C-alpha positions as a Markdown table, in Angstrom:
| # | Residue | x | y | z |
|---|---|---|---|---|
| 1 | Unk | -20.5 | 24.2 | -41.3 |
| 2 | Unk | -19.0 | 21.2 | -41.7 |
| 3 | Unk | -20.0 | 17.9 | -39.4 |
| 4 | Unk | -17.1 | 15.9 | -41.1 |
| 5 | Unk | -14.3 | 14.7 | -38.8 |
| 6 | Unk | -10.7 | 15.9 | -40.5 |
| 7 | Unk | -8.3 | 13.2 | -42.0 |
| 8 | Unk | -5.9 | 12.9 | -39.0 |
| 9 | Unk | -9.3 | 12.7 | -36.8 |
| 10 | Unk | -10.4 | 9.6 | -39.1 |
| 11 | Unk | -7.4 | 8.3 | -38.5 |
| 12 | Unk | -7.5 | 8.2 | -34.7 |
| 13 | Unk | -10.8 | 7.2 | -34.9 |
| 14 | Unk | -10.0 | 3.9 | -37.1 |
| 15 | Unk | -6.9 | 3.2 | -35.1 |
| 16 | Unk | -8.8 | 3.0 | -31.9 |
| 17 | Unk | -11.9 | 1.3 | -33.7 |
| 18 | Unk | -8.9 | -1.5 | -35.0 |
| 19 | Unk | -7.3 | -2.2 | -31.7 |
| 20 | Unk | -11.0 | -2.6 | -29.9 |
| 21 | Unk | -11.2 | -5.5 | -32.1 |
| 22 | Unk | -8.1 | -6.6 | -31.8 |
| 23 | Unk | -7.2 | -6.4 | -28.2 |
| 24 | Unk | -10.3 | -5.9 | -26.4 |
| 25 | Unk | -13.4 | -7.5 | -27.7 |
| 26 | Unk | -10.9 | -11.1 | -27.9 |
| 27 | Unk | -11.3 | -10.6 | -24.3 |
| 28 | Unk | -15.3 | -10.8 | -24.0 |
| 29 | Unk | -15.9 | -13.9 | -23.3 |
| 30 | Unk | -13.2 | -13.9 | -20.4 |
| 31 | Unk | -14.8 | -11.6 | -18.8 |
| 32 | Unk | -18.4 | -12.6 | -18.9 |
| 33 | Unk | -16.9 | -16.0 | -17.4 |
| 34 | Unk | -14.6 | -14.5 | -14.6 |
| 35 | Unk | -17.9 | -12.1 | -13.7 |
| 36 | Unk | -19.7 | -15.2 | -13.2 |
| 37 | Unk | -17.5 | -16.4 | -11.1 |
| 38 | Unk | -17.1 | -13.8 | -9.1 |
| 39 | Unk | -13.5 | -12.2 | -10.2 |
| 40 | Unk | -12.5 | -9.4 | -11.3 |
| 41 | Unk | -13.2 | -9.3 | -15.0 |
| 42 | Unk | -9.6 | -8.6 | -15.9 |
| 43 | Unk | -6.7 | -8.4 | -13.9 |
| 44 | Unk | -4.5 | -5.2 | -13.6 |
| 45 | Unk | -1.8 | -7.0 | -14.7 |
| 46 | Unk | -3.9 | -7.4 | -18.2 |
| 47 | Unk | -4.8 | -4.2 | -18.6 |
| 48 | Unk | -0.9 | -2.7 | -17.6 |
| 49 | Unk | -0.2 | -4.9 | -20.9 |
| 50 | Unk | -2.6 | -3.6 | -23.2 |
| 51 | Unk | -1.9 | -0.1 | -21.9 |
| 52 | Unk | 1.3 | -0.2 | -22.7 |
| 53 | Unk | 0.6 | -2.1 | -26.5 |
| 54 | Unk | -2.0 | 0.9 | -26.8 |
| 55 | Unk | 1.0 | 3.2 | -26.0 |
| 56 | Unk | 3.5 | 1.9 | -28.8 |
| 57 | Unk | 0.4 | 3.5 | -31.2 |
| 58 | Unk | 0.7 | 6.6 | -29.6 |
| 59 | Unk | -2.4 | 6.4 | -26.8 |
| 60 | Unk | -1.1 | 7.8 | -23.9 |
| 61 | Unk | -2.4 | 10.6 | -21.9 |
| 62 | Unk | -5.2 | 11.1 | -25.0 |
| 63 | Unk | -6.3 | 14.2 | -22.9 |
| 64 | Unk | -3.1 | 14.9 | -20.8 |
| 65 | Unk | -1.0 | 18.3 | -22.0 |
| 66 | Unk | 2.3 | 17.4 | -23.9 |
| 67 | Unk | 4.4 | 18.5 | -21.2 |
| 68 | Unk | 3.3 | 15.8 | -18.8 |
| 69 | Unk | 4.2 | 13.0 | -21.9 |
| 70 | Unk | 0.4 | 13.3 | -23.1 |
| 71 | Unk | -1.0 | 13.4 | -26.5 |
| 72 | Unk | -3.4 | 16.5 | -25.6 |
| 73 | Unk | -6.0 | 15.5 | -28.2 |
| 74 | Unk | -8.5 | 18.3 | -26.7 |
| 75 | Unk | -11.9 | 17.2 | -25.7 |
| 76 | Unk | -14.0 | 16.6 | -29.4 |
| 77 | Unk | -11.1 | 13.6 | -30.0 |
| 78 | Unk | -11.4 | 12.5 | -26.5 |
| 79 | Unk | -15.3 | 12.1 | -27.3 |
| 80 | Unk | -14.8 | 10.0 | -30.2 |
| 81 | Unk | -12.5 | 8.1 | -28.3 |
| 82 | Unk | -14.5 | 7.5 | -25.6 |
| 83 | Unk | -17.5 | 6.2 | -28.2 |
| 84 | Unk | -14.9 | 3.8 | -29.7 |
| 85 | Unk | -13.8 | 1.9 | -26.2 |
| 86 | Unk | -17.6 | 1.9 | -25.6 |
| 87 | Unk | -18.0 | -0.8 | -28.4 |
| 88 | Unk | -15.9 | -2.9 | -25.3 |
| 89 | Unk | -17.5 | -4.2 | -22.3 |
| 90 | Unk | -14.4 | -5.3 | -21.2 |
| 91 | Unk | -13.4 | -2.9 | -18.1 |
| 92 | Unk | -10.3 | -0.8 | -20.0 |
| 93 | Unk | -9.2 | 2.9 | -20.6 |
| 94 | Unk | -5.9 | 4.4 | -21.9 |
| 95 | Unk | -2.9 | 5.2 | -19.7 |
| 96 | Unk | -1.2 | 8.2 | -18.9 |
| 97 | Unk | -4.0 | 10.3 | -17.4 |
| 98 | Unk | -5.2 | 12.2 | -14.3 |
| 99 | Unk | -8.6 | 13.8 | -12.9 |
| 100 | Unk | -9.1 | 17.3 | -14.8 |
| 101 | Unk | -8.7 | 19.2 | -11.1 |
| 102 | Unk | -5.5 | 17.3 | -10.2 |
| 103 | Unk | -3.4 | 20.0 | -12.6 |
| 104 | Unk | -4.6 | 22.8 | -10.1 |
| 105 | Unk | -1.4 | 20.9 | -7.9 |
| 106 | Unk | 1.3 | 23.5 | -7.1 |
| 107 | Unk | 4.5 | 22.4 | -7.8 |
| 108 | Unk | 5.6 | 20.7 | -4.8 |
| 109 | Unk | 2.0 | 18.4 | -5.1 |
| 110 | Unk | 2.6 | 17.5 | -8.7 |
| 111 | Unk | 5.5 | 15.7 | -7.8 |
| 112 | Unk | 3.5 | 13.8 | -5.5 |
| 113 | Unk | 0.1 | 13.3 | -6.8 |
| 114 | Unk | -0.2 | 14.6 | -10.5 |
| 115 | Unk | 3.2 | 13.1 | -11.8 |
| 116 | Unk | 3.1 | 9.7 | -10.0 |
| 117 | Unk | -0.8 | 9.2 | -11.2 |
| 118 | Unk | -0.3 | 10.1 | -14.8 |
| 119 | Unk | 3.0 | 7.4 | -14.9 |
| 120 | Unk | 0.4 | 4.4 | -13.4 |
| 121 | Unk | 1.9 | 4.5 | -10.2 |
| 122 | Unk | -0.2 | 5.8 | -8.1 |
| 123 | Unk | -4.3 | 6.0 | -8.2 |
| 124 | Unk | -6.3 | 8.7 | -7.0 |
| 125 | Unk | -10.8 | 8.3 | -6.4 |
| 126 | Unk | -13.1 | 12.0 | -6.6 |
| 127 | Unk | -14.4 | 11.9 | -2.7 |
| 128 | Unk | -17.7 | 14.0 | -2.9 |
| 129 | Unk | -21.2 | 12.1 | -2.4 |
| 130 | Unk | -22.4 | 11.8 | 1.1 |
| 131 | Unk | -25.3 | 9.8 | 2.3 |
| 132 | Unk | -26.5 | 12.9 | 2.3 |
| 133 | Unk | -25.8 | 14.9 | -0.7 |
| 134 | Unk | -25.3 | 13.2 | -3.8 |
| 135 | Unk | -26.8 | 15.7 | -7.0 |
| 136 | Unk | -27.1 | 18.1 | -4.0 |
| 137 | Unk | -23.7 | 18.3 | -3.9 |
| 138 | Unk | -24.4 | 21.7 | -1.8 |
| 139 | Unk | -25.4 | 19.8 | 0.8 |
| 140 | Unk | -21.9 | 18.2 | 2.0 |
| 141 | Unk | -22.0 | 18.2 | 5.7 |
| 142 | Unk | -18.6 | 16.6 | 6.3 |
| 143 | Unk | -16.0 | 19.0 | 8.3 |
| 144 | Unk | -12.8 | 19.7 | 8.3 |
| 145 | Unk | -11.3 | 21.3 | 11.9 |
| 146 | Unk | -8.2 | 23.9 | 11.8 |
| 147 | Unk | -5.6 | 22.4 | 14.1 |
| 148 | Unk | -1.9 | 24.2 | 13.9 |
| 149 | Unk | -1.0 | 23.6 | 10.5 |
| 150 | Unk | -3.4 | 20.6 | 10.0 |
| 151 | Unk | -7.2 | 19.8 | 9.4 |
| 152 | Unk | -8.3 | 17.5 | 11.1 |
| 153 | Unk | -11.0 | 15.3 | 8.8 |
| 154 | Unk | -14.5 | 13.6 | 10.4 |
| 155 | Unk | -17.0 | 12.4 | 7.9 |
| 156 | Unk | -18.0 | 9.8 | 5.4 |
| 157 | Unk | -18.4 | 9.1 | 2.1 |
| 158 | Unk | -20.1 | 7.2 | -0.3 |
| 159 | Unk | -20.6 | 5.7 | -3.7 |
| 160 | Unk | -17.0 | 6.7 | -4.6 |
| 161 | Unk | -15.8 | 5.2 | -7.6 |
| 162 | Unk | -12.1 | 3.3 | -7.2 |
| 163 | Unk | -12.4 | 4.5 | -3.8 |
| 164 | Unk | -11.1 | 0.5 | -3.3 |
| 165 | Unk | -8.4 | 0.3 | -5.2 |
| 166 | Unk | -7.0 | 4.3 | -4.5 |
| 167 | Unk | -4.1 | 5.2 | -2.3 |
| 168 | Unk | -5.1 | 8.8 | -2.3 |
| 169 | Unk | -8.5 | 10.6 | -2.0 |
| 170 | Unk | -9.6 | 14.3 | -3.7 |
| 171 | Unk | -11.8 | 14.6 | -0.4 |
| 172 | Unk | -14.2 | 17.6 | -0.2 |
| 173 | Unk | -15.1 | 18.6 | 3.2 |
| 174 | Unk | -16.6 | 22.0 | 4.6 |
| 175 | Unk | -13.8 | 24.4 | 6.2 |
| 176 | Unk | -16.0 | 27.2 | 6.9 |
| 177 | Unk | -19.3 | 26.6 | 8.2 |
| 178 | Unk | -20.8 | 30.2 | 8.1 |
| 179 | Unk | -20.1 | 30.4 | 4.5 |
| 180 | Unk | -21.8 | 27.5 | 3.4 |
| 181 | Unk | -21.1 | 24.4 | 1.3 |
| 182 | Unk | -20.5 | 27.1 | -2.0 |
| 183 | Unk | -18.3 | 29.4 | -0.6 |
| 184 | Unk | -16.9 | 27.4 | 2.6 |
| 185 | Unk | -15.6 | 23.6 | 1.0 |
| 186 | Unk | -12.4 | 23.4 | 0.5 |
| 187 | Unk | -10.6 | 20.4 | -1.3 |
| 188 | Unk | -7.7 | 17.5 | 0.5 |
| 189 | Unk | -5.2 | 15.3 | -1.2 |
| 190 | Unk | -5.9 | 12.7 | 1.7 |
| 191 | Unk | -3.3 | 9.5 | 1.6 |
| 192 | Unk | -4.7 | 6.5 | 2.7 |
| 193 | Unk | -2.2 | 5.8 | 5.2 |
| 194 | Unk | -3.2 | 9.0 | 6.7 |
| 195 | Unk | -6.1 | 7.0 | 8.3 |
| 196 | Unk | -9.1 | 6.4 | 6.2 |
| 197 | Unk | -10.0 | 3.0 | 5.2 |
| 198 | Unk | -13.1 | 2.0 | 2.7 |
| 199 | Unk | -15.9 | -1.0 | 2.2 |
| 200 | Unk | -16.6 | -2.1 | -0.7 |
| 201 | Unk | -20.9 | -1.6 | -1.7 |
| 202 | Unk | -22.7 | -4.4 | -3.8 |
| 203 | Unk | -24.4 | -3.0 | -6.9 |
| 204 | Unk | -26.6 | -4.7 | -9.2 |
| 205 | Unk | -24.2 | -4.0 | -11.4 |
| 206 | Unk | -20.5 | -4.9 | -12.0 |
| 207 | Unk | -19.4 | -1.3 | -10.9 |
| 208 | Unk | -18.2 | -1.4 | -7.3 |
| 209 | Unk | -18.1 | 1.6 | -5.3 |
| 210 | Unk | -16.9 | 2.0 | -1.8 |
| 211 | Unk | -18.0 | 4.3 | 1.2 |
| 212 | Unk | -15.2 | 6.3 | 2.7 |
| 213 | Unk | -14.2 | 6.8 | 6.4 |
| 214 | Unk | -12.8 | 9.3 | 8.2 |
| 215 | Unk | -12.1 | 9.7 | 12.0 |
| 216 | Unk | -10.1 | 12.3 | 13.2 |
| 217 | Unk | -8.2 | 12.0 | 9.8 |
| 218 | Unk | -5.1 | 14.8 | 9.9 |
| 219 | Unk | -4.2 | 16.4 | 7.0 |
| 220 | Unk | -1.5 | 18.5 | 6.3 |
| 221 | Unk | -2.3 | 22.3 | 5.3 |
| 222 | Unk | 0.1 | 21.7 | 2.2 |
| 223 | Unk | -2.4 | 19.2 | 1.1 |
| 224 | Unk | -5.1 | 21.8 | 0.4 |
| 225 | Unk | -5.9 | 21.5 | -3.3 |
| 226 | Unk | -6.1 | 24.5 | -5.2 |
| 227 | Unk | -7.4 | 27.4 | -3.0 |
| 228 | Unk | -8.9 | 27.3 | 0.8 |
| 229 | Unk | -12.8 | 27.4 | 0.5 |
| 230 | Unk | -12.3 | 26.8 | -3.3 |
| 231 | Unk | -13.5 | 23.1 | -3.6 |
| 232 | Unk | -16.9 | 23.4 | -4.3 |
| 233 | Unk | -15.7 | 25.0 | -8.0 |
| 234 | Unk | -13.0 | 22.2 | -8.5 |
| 235 | Unk | -16.2 | 19.7 | -7.4 |
| 236 | Unk | -18.1 | 21.6 | -10.2 |
| 237 | Unk | -15.2 | 21.3 | -12.7 |
| 238 | Unk | -15.0 | 17.5 | -12.4 |
| 239 | Unk | -18.3 | 16.4 | -12.7 |
| 240 | Unk | -18.8 | 18.9 | -15.6 |
| 241 | Unk | -16.1 | 17.2 | -17.7 |
| 242 | Unk | -17.9 | 13.5 | -16.9 |
| 243 | Unk | -21.6 | 14.5 | -18.1 |
| 244 | Unk | -21.0 | 14.8 | -21.7 |
| 245 | Unk | -18.6 | 11.6 | -21.5 |
| 246 | Unk | -21.5 | 9.7 | -20.2 |
| 247 | Unk | -23.2 | 10.4 | -23.5 |
| 248 | Unk | -19.9 | 9.3 | -25.5 |
| 249 | Unk | -20.3 | 6.0 | -23.9 |
| 250 | Unk | -23.7 | 5.8 | -24.1 |
| 251 | Unk | -23.5 | 5.7 | -28.0 |
| 252 | Unk | -20.6 | 3.3 | -27.9 |
| 253 | Unk | -22.8 | 0.6 | -25.9 |
| 254 | Unk | -25.9 | 1.6 | -27.5 |
| 255 | Unk | -24.5 | 1.0 | -31.4 |
| 256 | Unk | -22.6 | -2.3 | -30.7 |
| 257 | Unk | -25.7 | -3.4 | -28.4 |
| 258 | Unk | -28.0 | -2.4 | -32.2 |
| 259 | Unk | -25.3 | -4.1 | -34.2 |
| 260 | Unk | -25.7 | -7.3 | -32.7 |
| 261 | Unk | -29.6 | -7.1 | -32.7 |
| 262 | Unk | -29.5 | -6.2 | -36.1 |
| 263 | Unk | -27.5 | -9.5 | -36.7 |
| 264 | Unk | -29.3 | -11.6 | -34.8 |
| 265 | Unk | -32.4 | -10.9 | -36.1 |
| 266 | Unk | -31.6 | -11.5 | -39.6 |
| 267 | Unk | -30.5 | -15.1 | -38.5 |
| 268 | Unk | -33.5 | -16.0 | -35.8 |
| 269 | Unk | -36.2 | -17.6 | -37.8 |
| 270 | Unk | -39.9 | -17.9 | -36.6 |
| 271 | Unk | -42.5 | -19.0 | -38.7 |
| 272 | Unk | -40.5 | -19.6 | -41.7 |
| 273 | Unk | -39.0 | -15.7 | -41.8 |
| 274 | Unk | -35.9 | -14.4 | -40.4 |
| 275 | Unk | -37.7 | -11.5 | -37.9 |
| 276 | Unk | -35.9 | -9.0 | -39.4 |
| 277 | Unk | -38.8 | -8.8 | -41.5 |
| 278 | Unk | -41.4 | -8.4 | -38.5 |
| 279 | Unk | -42.4 | -4.7 | -38.6 |
| 280 | Unk | -42.3 | -5.1 | -35.0 |
| 281 | Unk | -38.7 | -5.3 | -34.8 |
| 282 | Unk | -38.2 | -3.3 | -38.0 |
| 283 | Unk | -39.4 | -0.4 | -35.9 |
| 284 | Unk | -37.2 | -1.2 | -32.6 |
| 285 | Unk | -34.5 | -1.0 | -34.9 |
| 286 | Unk | -35.2 | 2.1 | -36.6 |
| 287 | Unk | -36.3 | 4.1 | -33.4 |
| 288 | Unk | -32.9 | 3.0 | -31.9 |
| 289 | Unk | -31.0 | 4.1 | -34.7 |
| 290 | Unk | -32.6 | 7.5 | -34.8 |
| 291 | Unk | -32.2 | 8.0 | -31.2 |
| 292 | Unk | -28.5 | 6.9 | -30.9 |
| 293 | Unk | -27.6 | 9.4 | -33.8 |
| 294 | Unk | -29.6 | 12.1 | -31.6 |
| 295 | Unk | -26.9 | 11.7 | -29.0 |
| 296 | Unk | -23.9 | 11.4 | -31.1 |
| 297 | Unk | -24.3 | 14.7 | -31.9 |
| 298 | Unk | -25.5 | 16.5 | -28.9 |
| 299 | Unk | -22.5 | 14.8 | -27.0 |
| 300 | Unk | -20.1 | 16.3 | -30.0 |
| 301 | Unk | -21.5 | 19.7 | -29.6 |
| 302 | Unk | -20.7 | 19.7 | -25.7 |
| 303 | Unk | -17.2 | 18.1 | -26.7 |
| 304 | Unk | -17.1 | 21.2 | -29.2 |
| 305 | Unk | -18.0 | 23.7 | -27.0 |
| 306 | Unk | -15.5 | 22.5 | -24.8 |
| 307 | Unk | -12.9 | 22.5 | -27.3 |
| 308 | Unk | -13.4 | 26.3 | -28.5 |
| 309 | Unk | -13.2 | 27.1 | -24.5 |
| 310 | Unk | -16.6 | 28.0 | -24.2 |
| 311 | Unk | -19.2 | 27.4 | -21.8 |
| 312 | Unk | -20.9 | 23.8 | -22.2 |
| 313 | Unk | -22.9 | 22.7 | -18.8 |
| 314 | Unk | -26.4 | 23.4 | -20.1 |
| 315 | Unk | -25.6 | 21.5 | -23.3 |
| 316 | Unk | -23.2 | 18.9 | -21.2 |
| 317 | Unk | -26.5 | 18.2 | -19.4 |
| 318 | Unk | -29.1 | 18.0 | -22.4 |
| 319 | Unk | -26.3 | 14.9 | -23.5 |
| 320 | Unk | -26.0 | 13.5 | -20.3 |
| 321 | Unk | -29.9 | 13.2 | -19.6 |
| 322 | Unk | -30.8 | 12.5 | -23.7 |
| 323 | Unk | -27.7 | 10.1 | -23.6 |
| 324 | Unk | -28.4 | 7.8 | -20.1 |
| 325 | Unk | -31.6 | 7.3 | -21.0 |
| 326 | Unk | -31.2 | 6.7 | -24.9 |
| 327 | Unk | -28.9 | 4.0 | -23.7 |
| 328 | Unk | -31.5 | 2.5 | -21.3 |
| 329 | Unk | -34.3 | 2.5 | -24.2 |
| 330 | Unk | -32.1 | 1.0 | -26.7 |
| 331 | Unk | -30.5 | -2.0 | -24.7 |
| 332 | Unk | -34.1 | -2.8 | -23.5 |
| 333 | Unk | -35.0 | -2.7 | -27.3 |
| 334 | Unk | -31.9 | -5.1 | -27.8 |
| 335 | Unk | -33.0 | -7.8 | -24.7 |
| 336 | Unk | -36.5 | -7.9 | -26.4 |
| 337 | Unk | -34.8 | -8.4 | -29.8 |
| 338 | Unk | -32.3 | -11.6 | -28.7 |
| 339 | Unk | -35.6 | -13.0 | -26.5 |
| 340 | Unk | -34.6 | -15.8 | -23.5 |
| 341 | Unk | -30.9 | -15.4 | -25.1 |
| 342 | Unk | -30.8 | -11.7 | -24.2 |
| 343 | Unk | -31.7 | -12.7 | -20.6 |
| 344 | Unk | -29.0 | -14.8 | -19.9 |
| 345 | Unk | -25.7 | -14.1 | -19.2 |
| 346 | Unk | -23.8 | -15.9 | -22.1 |
| 347 | Unk | -24.4 | -12.4 | -23.9 |
| 348 | Unk | -23.4 | -9.3 | -22.4 |
| 349 | Unk | -27.1 | -7.5 | -22.9 |
| 350 | Unk | -28.4 | -8.2 | -19.8 |
| 351 | Unk | -24.5 | -7.3 | -18.1 |
| 352 | Unk | -25.5 | -3.7 | -20.3 |
| 353 | Unk | -28.8 | -3.6 | -18.9 |
| 354 | Unk | -28.0 | -3.6 | -15.3 |
| 355 | Unk | -24.6 | -1.1 | -16.0 |
| 356 | Unk | -26.6 | 1.7 | -18.1 |
| 357 | Unk | -29.5 | 2.2 | -15.4 |
| 358 | Unk | -26.0 | 3.7 | -13.1 |
| 359 | Unk | -26.2 | 6.4 | -16.1 |
| 360 | Unk | -29.0 | 7.8 | -15.0 |
| 361 | Unk | -28.0 | 8.3 | -11.5 |
| 362 | Unk | -24.9 | 9.3 | -11.0 |
| 363 | Unk | -22.9 | 12.7 | -11.9 |
| 364 | Unk | -26.3 | 13.6 | -11.6 |
| 365 | Unk | -29.5 | 12.5 | -11.9 |
| 366 | Unk | -32.1 | 12.7 | -14.6 |
| 367 | Unk | -34.2 | 15.2 | -11.9 |
| 368 | Unk | -31.2 | 17.2 | -11.9 |
| 369 | Unk | -30.3 | 17.7 | -15.4 |
| 370 | Unk | -33.9 | 18.7 | -15.6 |
| 371 | Unk | -33.5 | 21.1 | -13.1 |
| 372 | Unk | -30.6 | 22.4 | -14.9 |
| 373 | Unk | -31.9 | 23.0 | -18.7 |
| 374 | Unk | -35.1 | 24.4 | -16.9 |
| 375 | Unk | -33.8 | 26.4 | -14.6 |
| 376 | Unk | -31.1 | 28.3 | -17.4 |
| 377 | Unk | -34.1 | 28.1 | -19.7 |
| 378 | Unk | -36.5 | 29.9 | -17.5 |
| 379 | Unk | -33.7 | 32.5 | -15.8 |
| 380 | Unk | -33.0 | 33.3 | -19.6 |
| 381 | Unk | -29.0 | 32.2 | -19.0 |
| 382 | Unk | -30.1 | 30.4 | -22.3 |
| 383 | Unk | -32.5 | 31.3 | -25.0 |
| 384 | Unk | -34.1 | 28.9 | -26.9 |
| 385 | Unk | -32.6 | 29.4 | -31.3 |
| 386 | Unk | -29.6 | 30.3 | -29.8 |
| 387 | Unk | -27.5 | 27.7 | -28.9 |
| 388 | Unk | -24.6 | 27.5 | -31.7 |
């Protein structure tokens, strides 16, 4: 049992770490200032400029199949890279990617949606959540009614990431009421110019999701993604891929925040001593490190299972539950160690404090993860001591 990265994997990890330090971290003060003044943290043009420099290093479509021009590094290296990127709060992602379920496009759809998205010419959003159906995805109410060779969509989606920026949405709607949400939901590729519109939702963090509104939006039947009534499985595939990714991001944020706390504790002096010599501070640092390392291996295990084409849903729920709680605990301790400075907007700690609180809610709440984990154990789908 070898837990080490290969030489090539270590090189990729170090290259990304160096890229983050050189290209992204110098922008952090600008991002904080822009956000304080109510402007976007970083302009889209600047992101594309940095993505172009990353492409020169080979970081383009890190998990995109080679046939589409990607590097196809696989889930395990994607996890490692996600941890490295999360060390900075600059909102950046490598280009050349598309949502995993967009690969279910047929050949004609690939030309209109998949390839332009990979090339950065189009932008998508995943529209499943509704006012009455969040973690309970099987309770979606949005309807799609057949009308000749079109479907007419009516309803509302909420908390949609990229919903304000996207020019098309992957929309999930009930197409057969009798079959219910699990067997009667279909995913549609819906261009914004077909008639839907969005409104910005203000949140306590920098994440700005959208409400999407559909009023008699006519969608051609050729825009069905995958199979008719096959939408629920597509939705679960999209959500499943995001859960262990959150745990990876949690590791990156927590590790960077903890490093800041370590450095600050060694320079902040009270009553003649650096606070790093106080046991209360030492224990917060030690507990945080232990929790980060636990999350790292839970996340990598879930990614490894995906790499091996094994069912990683249970492992992903464990990683997501532990990781989202871990990063909240660590950032809270880091803020406490920084005292009043941690509470100001001069440092990113309070920003992380607001941002990571979301991670216990989206992609399945803590309560949903506990439900999934306990159900698997109680029904015998997963047996204790047999997770490898």
